[in-house]
SENU-491633 format. One record per residue: x, y, z of N, C-alpha, C, O in turn; residue number from 1. Coordinates in nm, 3 decimals. Atoms other than C-alpha are relative to their C-alpha. Example, Ala and Ser with C-alpha at 12.3 -4.5 7.8 and 13.67 -1.06 7.14 Angstrom:
     n.px     n.py     n.pz    ca.px    ca.py    ca.pz     c.px     c.py     c.pz     o.px     o.py     o.pz  num
    0.089   -0.119    0.000    1.230   -0.450    0.780    0.090    0.120    0.000    0.194    0.118    0.066    1
   -0.082   -0.119   -0.006    1.367   -0.106    0.714   -0.077    0.109    0.073   -0.026    0.220    0.090    2
END
This chain:
     n.px     n.py     n.pz    ca.px    ca.py    ca.pz     c.px     c.py     c.pz     o.px     o.py     o.pz  num
   -0.053   -0.059    0.094   -5.887   -2.019   -1.606    0.051    0.129   -0.026    0.159    0.160   -0.076    1
   -0.047   -0.136    0.051   -5.907   -1.663   -1.631    0.139    0.035    0.058    0.219    0.093   -0.015    2
   -0.096   -0.018   -0.054   -5.642   -1.639   -1.404    0.146   -0.077   -0.090    0.256   -0.024   -0.070    3
   -0.094    0.082    0.089   -5.407   -1.880   -1.648    0.004    0.100   -0.104    0.117    0.113   -0.150    4
    0.014   -0.084    0.145   -5.496   -1.630   -1.942    0.083    0.128    0.057    0.181    0.166   -0.008    5
   -0.090   -0.113   -0.035   -5.359   -1.319   -1.730    0.113   -0.014    0.023    0.193    0.068   -0.022    6
   -0.134    0.030    0.001   -5.062   -1.488   -1.616    0.070   -0.017   -0.116    0.182    0.033   -0.127    7
   -0.081   -0.001    0.111   -4.969   -1.579   -1.948    0.015    0.124   -0.078    0.098    0.130   -0.168    8
    0.003   -0.127    0.076   -5.032   -1.230   -2.073    0.112    0.115    0.059    0.144    0.218    0.001    9
   -0.071   -0.075   -0.080   -4.802   -1.086   -1.806    0.146    0.037   -0.085    0.213   -0.060   -0.119   10
   -0.105   -0.031    0.091   -4.508   -0.903   -2.011    0.123   -0.056    0.066    0.116   -0.060    0.189   11
   -0.113    0.024   -0.075   -4.165   -1.024   -1.922    0.065    0.112    0.080    0.121    0.088    0.187   12
   -0.030   -0.097   -0.075   -4.076   -0.687   -1.822   -0.053    0.017    0.165    0.001    0.017    0.276   13
    0.091    0.041   -0.160   -4.339   -0.699   -1.546    0.053   -0.069    0.072    0.102   -0.021    0.174   14
   -0.063    0.123   -0.068   -4.213   -1.020   -1.432    0.127    0.021    0.043    0.172   -0.045    0.136   15
   -0.143    0.000   -0.037   -3.867   -0.901   -1.416   -0.003    0.106    0.098    0.082    0.108    0.187   16
   -0.031   -0.100   -0.111   -3.940   -0.593   -1.217   -0.038   -0.061    0.123    0.051   -0.072    0.207   17
    0.037    0.053   -0.096   -4.172   -0.766   -0.961    0.130   -0.079    0.041    0.172   -0.018    0.139   18
   -0.098    0.090   -0.041   -3.867   -1.031   -0.904    0.099    0.094    0.044    0.144    0.090    0.158   19
   -0.108   -0.134   -0.075   -3.619   -0.705   -0.883   -0.046    0.038    0.123    0.037    0.024    0.213   20
    0.035   -0.059   -0.084   -3.840   -0.551   -0.635    0.016   -0.108    0.174    0.043   -0.087    0.293   21
    0.040    0.138   -0.098   -3.896   -0.901   -0.444    0.174   -0.006    0.078    0.203    0.004    0.198   22
   -0.109    0.020   -0.040   -3.508   -0.950   -0.459    0.088    0.093    0.074    0.189    0.058    0.135   23
   -0.063   -0.135   -0.067   -3.404   -0.599   -0.327   -0.049   -0.019    0.123    0.033    0.000    0.214   24
    0.086   -0.009   -0.146   -3.640   -0.638   -0.028    0.031   -0.100    0.102    0.028   -0.072    0.222   25
   -0.044    0.111   -0.062   -3.532   -0.982    0.086    0.145   -0.004    0.043    0.177   -0.014    0.162   26
   -0.139   -0.010   -0.018   -3.166   -0.966    0.053    0.059    0.104    0.063    0.016    0.216    0.035   27
   -0.063   -0.129   -0.058   -2.957   -0.742    0.251    0.083    0.095   -0.089    0.185    0.058   -0.145   28
   -0.098   -0.108    0.052   -2.825   -0.421    0.102    0.163   -0.025    0.004    0.212   -0.022    0.117   29
   -0.165   -0.004    0.000   -2.416   -0.462    0.008    0.040    0.151    0.033   -0.019    0.249   -0.012   30
   -0.043   -0.134   -0.012   -2.232   -0.174    0.132    0.120    0.019   -0.125    0.199   -0.072   -0.149   31
   -0.067    0.001    0.056   -2.043   -0.023   -0.127    0.152    0.050    0.014    0.239    0.037   -0.072   32
   -0.108   -0.022   -0.016   -1.768    0.121    0.055    0.014    0.010    0.169   -0.092    0.020    0.231   33
   -0.026    0.008   -0.115   -1.611    0.122    0.409   -0.054    0.093    0.094   -0.085    0.058    0.207   34
    0.030   -0.124   -0.049   -1.711    0.465    0.507   -0.186   -0.020    0.041   -0.230    0.016    0.150   35
    0.140    0.056   -0.040   -2.118    0.335    0.489   -0.002   -0.080    0.105   -0.080   -0.060    0.199   36
    0.026    0.087   -0.118   -2.063    0.068    0.709    0.050    0.031    0.124    0.042   -0.051    0.215   37
   -0.062    0.008   -0.123   -1.886    0.228    0.975    0.129    0.025    0.025    0.168    0.078    0.128   38
   -0.126    0.036   -0.016   -1.546    0.175    0.907    0.084    0.139   -0.061    0.031    0.225   -0.132   39
   -0.107   -0.094    0.063   -1.234    0.409    0.820    0.062   -0.071   -0.105    0.090   -0.191   -0.117   40
   -0.082    0.066    0.135   -1.074    0.378    0.500    0.146    0.017    0.019    0.199    0.128    0.020   41
   -0.116   -0.029   -0.018   -0.734    0.286    0.555    0.091    0.070   -0.158    0.139   -0.002   -0.245   42
   -0.067   -0.044    0.088   -0.573    0.525    0.308    0.166    0.024   -0.040    0.220    0.055   -0.147   43
   -0.167    0.071    0.005   -0.194    0.452    0.378    0.064   -0.113   -0.019    0.183   -0.141   -0.039   44
   -0.025    0.163   -0.011   -0.236    0.093    0.383    0.058   -0.043    0.118    0.126   -0.145    0.110   45
   -0.079    0.053   -0.139   -0.111    0.046    0.740    0.032   -0.135    0.022    0.139   -0.172    0.070   46
   -0.013    0.154   -0.053   -0.157   -0.316    0.782    0.136   -0.055   -0.118    0.240   -0.114   -0.089   47
   -0.064    0.034    0.131    0.000   -0.366    0.413    0.181    0.059    0.034    0.275   -0.011   -0.004   48
   -0.108   -0.058   -0.002    0.308   -0.141    0.509    0.054   -0.083    0.132    0.159   -0.149    0.130   49
   -0.082    0.077   -0.135    0.379   -0.292    0.864    0.039   -0.143   -0.021    0.137   -0.198    0.029   50
   -0.054    0.137    0.050    0.365   -0.637    0.695    0.133   -0.001   -0.090    0.220   -0.088   -0.094   51
   -0.148    0.010    0.073    0.637   -0.514    0.451    0.101    0.023    0.099    0.209   -0.036    0.087   52
   -0.086   -0.036   -0.084    0.802   -0.368    0.741    0.069   -0.101    0.092    0.186   -0.110    0.127   53
   -0.080    0.131   -0.104    0.865   -0.659    0.958    0.047   -0.114   -0.052    0.120   -0.195    0.006   54
   -0.067    0.122    0.079    0.919   -0.904    0.678    0.145    0.030   -0.047    0.243   -0.044   -0.048   55
   -0.144   -0.038    0.018    1.193   -0.693    0.570    0.117    0.007    0.091    0.238    0.002    0.065   56
   -0.084   -0.026   -0.084    1.315   -0.643    0.884    0.134   -0.065    0.043    0.245   -0.024    0.077   57
   -0.096    0.136   -0.019    1.481   -0.971    0.929    0.095   -0.020   -0.079    0.192   -0.086   -0.044   58
   -0.073    0.047    0.108    1.636   -0.976    0.600    0.149    0.003    0.006    0.212   -0.058   -0.079   59
   -0.127   -0.007   -0.005    1.982   -0.889    0.720    0.058   -0.141    0.051    0.170   -0.181    0.018   60
   -0.054    0.129   -0.080    2.017   -1.222    0.924    0.004   -0.081   -0.079    0.079   -0.174   -0.050   61
    0.013    0.089    0.130    1.939   -1.401    0.587    0.074    0.005   -0.093    0.087   -0.083   -0.177   62
   -0.067   -0.051    0.143    2.151   -1.223    0.355   -0.073    0.054   -0.068   -0.048    0.035   -0.187   63
    0.062   -0.075    0.116    1.909   -1.014    0.196   -0.195   -0.060    0.012   -0.244   -0.156    0.071   64
    0.111    0.034    0.024    1.557   -1.030    0.123   -0.044   -0.105   -0.161    0.026   -0.091   -0.262   65
   -0.010    0.077    0.062    1.411   -1.304   -0.098   -0.105    0.039   -0.125   -0.175    0.140   -0.126   66
    0.094   -0.039    0.111    1.216   -1.333   -0.445   -0.152    0.004    0.053   -0.228    0.075   -0.013   67
    0.132    0.028   -0.047    0.894   -1.406   -0.265   -0.022    0.103    0.076   -0.127    0.150    0.031   68
   -0.009   -0.113   -0.043    0.921   -1.114   -0.042   -0.024    0.100   -0.105   -0.132    0.157   -0.118   69
    0.051   -0.108    0.141    0.947   -0.887   -0.361   -0.102   -0.029   -0.075   -0.161    0.071   -0.116   70
    0.110    0.062    0.093    0.701   -1.059   -0.555   -0.129    0.051    0.063   -0.216    0.118    0.007   71
    0.103   -0.048   -0.044    0.473   -1.019   -0.278   -0.049    0.135    0.018   -0.162    0.170   -0.016   72
   -0.012   -0.113   -0.029    0.517   -0.700   -0.182   -0.005    0.134   -0.103   -0.016    0.250   -0.064   73
   -0.007   -0.073    0.126    0.529   -0.540   -0.555   -0.070   -0.049   -0.098   -0.075    0.020   -0.199   74
    0.099    0.049    0.146    0.290   -0.765   -0.798   -0.104   -0.051    0.082   -0.133   -0.169    0.065   75
    0.129    0.024   -0.048   -0.031   -0.747   -0.544    0.002    0.136    0.001    0.093    0.215   -0.024   76
    0.062   -0.105   -0.016   -0.254   -0.484   -0.477   -0.066    0.037    0.122   -0.179   -0.011    0.135   77
   -0.090   -0.086    0.069   -0.175   -0.263   -0.302    0.128   -0.062    0.019    0.162   -0.165    0.078   78
   -0.154    0.042    0.025    0.177   -0.270   -0.379    0.086    0.109    0.043    0.044    0.224    0.030   79
   -0.087   -0.089   -0.014    0.474   -0.093   -0.269    0.062    0.121   -0.105    0.119    0.228   -0.087   80
   -0.054   -0.104    0.086    0.542    0.040   -0.597   -0.109    0.071   -0.014   -0.090    0.171   -0.082   81
    0.116   -0.113    0.032    0.213    0.212   -0.606   -0.015    0.115    0.128   -0.088    0.214    0.124   82
    0.012   -0.102   -0.112    0.264    0.393   -0.268    0.083    0.128   -0.001    0.028    0.234    0.028   83
   -0.070   -0.097   -0.004    0.561    0.612   -0.300   -0.016    0.095    0.146   -0.032    0.047    0.258   84
   -0.020   -0.063   -0.093    0.573    0.914   -0.095   -0.106   -0.043    0.183   -0.080   -0.013    0.300   85
    0.108    0.022   -0.104    0.243    0.771    0.128    0.099   -0.130    0.105    0.081   -0.146    0.226   86
   -0.051    0.098   -0.086    0.483    0.471    0.243    0.102    0.078    0.117    0.126    0.011    0.217   87
   -0.085   -0.077   -0.098    0.708    0.710    0.454   -0.123    0.057    0.122   -0.107    0.052    0.244   88
    0.123   -0.027   -0.099    0.343    0.845    0.607   -0.035   -0.104    0.095   -0.059   -0.087    0.214   89
    0.060    0.115   -0.030    0.248    0.506    0.660    0.076   -0.032    0.149    0.028   -0.045    0.261   90
   -0.117    0.054   -0.101    0.572    0.414    0.864    0.007    0.116    0.114    0.019    0.080    0.231   91
    0.020   -0.111   -0.106    0.553    0.772    1.054   -0.101   -0.053    0.101   -0.075   -0.058    0.221   92
    0.115    0.013   -0.098    0.203    0.662    1.193    0.023   -0.168    0.055   -0.042   -0.202    0.154   93
   -0.015    0.105   -0.087    0.321    0.301    1.278    0.098    0.000    0.105    0.078   -0.039    0.220   94
   -0.131   -0.007   -0.095    0.690    0.368    1.417    0.020    0.123    0.054   -0.024    0.214   -0.017   95
   -0.078   -0.130   -0.038    0.852    0.664    1.631    0.115   -0.002   -0.058    0.180   -0.104   -0.082   96
   -0.133   -0.018    0.029    1.135    0.803    1.517    0.137   -0.070    0.087    0.245   -0.105    0.039   97
   -0.137    0.078   -0.026    1.359    0.650    1.784    0.003   -0.140   -0.001    0.096   -0.204    0.048   98
   -0.033    0.134    0.015    1.274    0.315    1.699    0.045   -0.015   -0.167    0.117   -0.098   -0.224   99
   -0.041   -0.008    0.170    1.307    0.391    1.326    0.196   -0.004   -0.034    0.268   -0.061   -0.115  100
   -0.148   -0.016    0.001    1.670    0.488    1.392    0.094   -0.150    0.067    0.215   -0.167    0.049  101
   -0.071    0.132    0.005    1.758    0.127    1.517    0.026   -0.023   -0.137   -0.055    0.003   -0.227  102
    0.028    0.051    0.110    1.933   -0.022    1.248   -0.059   -0.084   -0.069   -0.079   -0.064   -0.189  103
    0.110    0.099    0.077    1.718   -0.329    1.173   -0.111    0.057   -0.070   -0.170    0.017   -0.170  104
    0.134   -0.066    0.056    1.454   -0.090    1.130    0.042    0.115   -0.103   -0.030    0.148   -0.198  105
   -0.059   -0.129    0.103    1.654    0.199    0.947   -0.028   -0.103   -0.156   -0.098   -0.076   -0.254  106
   -0.026    0.091    0.100    1.739   -0.119    0.720   -0.126   -0.040   -0.094   -0.129   -0.043   -0.217  107
    0.137    0.024    0.061    1.364   -0.216    0.668   -0.055    0.082   -0.071   -0.113    0.058   -0.178  108
    0.100   -0.107    0.077    1.226    0.096    0.583    0.126    0.059   -0.117    0.085    0.154   -0.184  109
   -0.052   -0.061    0.129    1.521    0.179    0.313   -0.035   -0.068   -0.098   -0.048   -0.023   -0.212  110
    0.056    0.084    0.097    1.407   -0.114    0.160   -0.119   -0.006   -0.063   -0.122   -0.037   -0.182  111
    0.111   -0.033    0.008    1.069   -0.059    0.155   -0.002    0.137   -0.087   -0.050    0.143   -0.200  112
   -0.033   -0.123    0.067    1.147    0.286    0.055    0.046   -0.019   -0.146    0.000    0.043   -0.242  113
   -0.075   -0.007    0.163    1.367    0.179   -0.261   -0.105   -0.063   -0.073   -0.113   -0.026   -0.190  114
    0.096    0.059    0.091    1.076   -0.035   -0.386   -0.136    0.077    0.002   -0.222    0.038   -0.076  115
    0.098   -0.068    0.030    0.811    0.232   -0.318    0.055    0.115   -0.128   -0.024    0.173   -0.203  116
   -0.044   -0.105    0.095    0.992    0.461   -0.545    0.091   -0.076   -0.120    0.173   -0.013   -0.188  117
   -0.067    0.024    0.135    1.129    0.241   -0.813   -0.013   -0.002   -0.127    0.071   -0.028   -0.212  118
    0.047   -0.063    0.111    0.918    0.341   -1.068   -0.128    0.101    0.001   -0.244    0.061   -0.008  119
    0.089   -0.122    0.005    0.727    0.660   -1.063   -0.104   -0.002   -0.050   -0.200    0.029    0.020  120
    0.139    0.044    0.111    0.463    0.578   -1.364   -0.066   -0.099    0.112   -0.189   -0.102    0.104  121
    0.081    0.079   -0.047    0.367    0.327   -1.115   -0.102    0.050    0.151   -0.208    0.005    0.195  122
    0.075   -0.052   -0.124    0.269    0.525   -0.800   -0.127    0.089   -0.056   -0.130    0.178   -0.141  123
    0.133   -0.038    0.010   -0.097    0.592   -0.784   -0.031    0.129    0.017   -0.099    0.190   -0.065  124
    0.041   -0.155   -0.040   -0.131    0.916   -0.643    0.111    0.075   -0.077    0.226    0.030   -0.085  125
   -0.085   -0.106    0.053    0.025    1.212   -0.829    0.093    0.068    0.120    0.214    0.093    0.118  126
   -0.084   -0.099   -0.099    0.094    1.401   -0.493    0.122   -0.101    0.091    0.204   -0.058    0.173  127
   -0.111    0.106   -0.078    0.312    1.085   -0.358    0.119   -0.023   -0.108    0.226   -0.072   -0.072  128
   -0.136    0.005    0.070    0.545    1.093   -0.658    0.095    0.083    0.036    0.202    0.057   -0.020  129
   -0.028   -0.094   -0.007    0.673    1.402   -0.510    0.076   -0.080    0.180   -0.013   -0.130    0.248  130
   -0.042    0.032   -0.113    0.889    1.284   -0.175    0.032    0.091    0.110    0.143    0.096    0.162  131
   -0.031   -0.111   -0.070    0.845    1.561    0.040    0.043   -0.067    0.161    0.146   -0.049    0.226  132
   -0.052    0.068   -0.107    0.787    1.323    0.352    0.124   -0.059    0.035    0.200   -0.040    0.129  133
   -0.130    0.103   -0.003    1.047    1.059    0.261    0.127    0.120    0.035    0.178    0.115    0.147  134
   -0.090   -0.061   -0.011    1.300    1.325    0.229    0.040    0.056    0.125    0.160    0.063    0.151  135
   -0.028   -0.049   -0.131    1.253    1.486    0.592    0.071   -0.109    0.072    0.174   -0.091    0.137  136
   -0.027    0.114   -0.088    1.268    1.110    0.733    0.140   -0.049   -0.054    0.208   -0.116    0.023  137
   -0.147    0.045    0.043    1.597    1.039    0.533    0.071    0.128    0.055    0.166    0.105    0.131  138
   -0.102   -0.103   -0.091    1.748    1.367    0.659    0.006   -0.028    0.155    0.114   -0.043    0.213  139
    0.009    0.065   -0.138    1.652    1.269    1.000    0.068   -0.101    0.040    0.120   -0.091    0.151  140
   -0.056    0.116   -0.014    1.797    0.914    0.967    0.153    0.014   -0.030    0.229   -0.068    0.023  141
   -0.095   -0.004    0.047    2.094    1.023    0.813    0.115    0.074    0.124    0.224    0.033    0.164  142
   -0.023   -0.053   -0.144    2.151    1.271    1.117    0.058   -0.059    0.098    0.165   -0.036    0.155  143
    0.029    0.112   -0.159    2.074    0.993    1.396    0.082   -0.102   -0.036    0.104   -0.168    0.065  144
   -0.046    0.131    0.023    2.262    0.710    1.236    0.181    0.018   -0.005    0.243    0.108   -0.062  145
   -0.120   -0.002    0.006    2.618    0.612    1.306    0.072   -0.126   -0.096    0.188   -0.163   -0.112  146
   -0.060    0.146    0.095    2.677    0.317    1.085    0.006    0.064   -0.170   -0.092    0.096   -0.236  147
   -0.056   -0.078    0.122    2.861    0.466    0.757   -0.085   -0.057   -0.132   -0.130    0.010   -0.225  148
    0.068    0.039    0.112    2.698    0.205    0.536   -0.147    0.010   -0.030   -0.197   -0.015   -0.139  149
    0.138   -0.034    0.008    2.350    0.286    0.603   -0.008    0.163   -0.032   -0.117    0.196   -0.077  150
   -0.027   -0.099    0.030    2.446    0.636    0.553    0.046    0.015   -0.177    0.022    0.114   -0.246  151
   -0.020   -0.042    0.120    2.580    0.574    0.211   -0.137   -0.050   -0.086   -0.164   -0.006   -0.197  152
    0.115    0.041    0.075    2.238    0.372    0.129   -0.134    0.135   -0.005   -0.229    0.147   -0.083  153
    0.083   -0.110    0.011    2.061    0.701    0.228    0.040    0.085   -0.116   -0.042    0.103   -0.206  154
   -0.056   -0.073    0.100    2.274    0.911    0.005   -0.081   -0.032   -0.134   -0.150    0.046   -0.200  155
    0.044    0.034    0.118    2.180    0.686   -0.275   -0.154    0.009   -0.009   -0.199    0.062   -0.111  156
    0.143   -0.025   -0.016    1.815    0.684   -0.193   -0.027    0.169   -0.021   -0.099    0.206   -0.113  157
    0.040   -0.131    0.036    1.801    1.066   -0.172   -0.011    0.033   -0.137   -0.105    0.096   -0.184  158
   -0.037   -0.043    0.120    1.937    1.094   -0.501   -0.116   -0.083   -0.117   -0.145   -0.030   -0.224  159
    0.076    0.063    0.093    1.697    0.831   -0.674   -0.140   -0.011    0.032   -0.218   -0.079   -0.035  160
    0.138    0.019    0.000    1.371    0.898   -0.496   -0.064    0.125   -0.044   -0.186    0.140   -0.057  161
    0.064   -0.094    0.060    1.363    1.236   -0.630   -0.004   -0.008   -0.143   -0.069    0.071   -0.212  162
    0.037    0.041    0.172    1.387    1.098   -0.987   -0.084   -0.113   -0.013   -0.108   -0.158   -0.125  163
    0.117    0.082   -0.014    1.137    0.849   -0.880    0.073   -0.131   -0.100    0.009   -0.166   -0.199  164
   -0.075    0.103    0.059    1.376    0.568   -1.019    0.093   -0.052    0.088    0.198    0.013    0.095  165
   -0.055    0.041   -0.075    1.513    0.341   -0.763    0.009   -0.169   -0.035   -0.053   -0.261    0.017  166
    0.014    0.146    0.009    1.608    0.024   -0.914    0.053   -0.087    0.070   -0.020   -0.184    0.090  167
   -0.095    0.049   -0.100    1.860   -0.116   -0.696    0.058    0.054    0.142    0.125    0.156    0.161  168
   -0.027   -0.072   -0.128    1.904   -0.076   -0.342    0.168   -0.067    0.042    0.202   -0.185    0.054  169
   -0.151    0.088   -0.015    2.314   -0.095   -0.267   -0.002   -0.054    0.157   -0.069   -0.013    0.252  170
   -0.037    0.101   -0.105    2.430   -0.338   -0.013    0.024    0.062    0.142    0.133    0.115    0.167  171
   -0.017   -0.084   -0.113    2.352   -0.199    0.353    0.087   -0.067    0.120    0.109   -0.003    0.223  172
END
């Protein structure tokens, strides 16, 4: 009887505290970030940029990219529209310049680049709003491509990435 009286007299706060201590000791601690679990954080969204690059790589064969590709790579998080200049950094981490000069790769890069600079206000990091790395890559591609249509697209992109407003990519 005495135990029953004591149990009834336990405040809800004490019962909650005991339950909380029990729960935290029994259940494993959830890691709050990849660094704590020993994983590296993907600052440049390399797998996402690789997927976008490979997806847009074959678009010329089919007459251009489709609305599904556009929605997938611009309406999710991460989104190409959030990356800005870091898109070029990611591409350089994934592909060497000799591969990037190949026309099918250059076209894919130009598509993802135009989406990455389609709206300056959507670019997440302030430093990625300035196309420093992108300008260098575009200069390199312009010097090393012989396709006049690609050179025209590069000229267009050089102008619009500076303003952060590349609404539509001209046909390449």
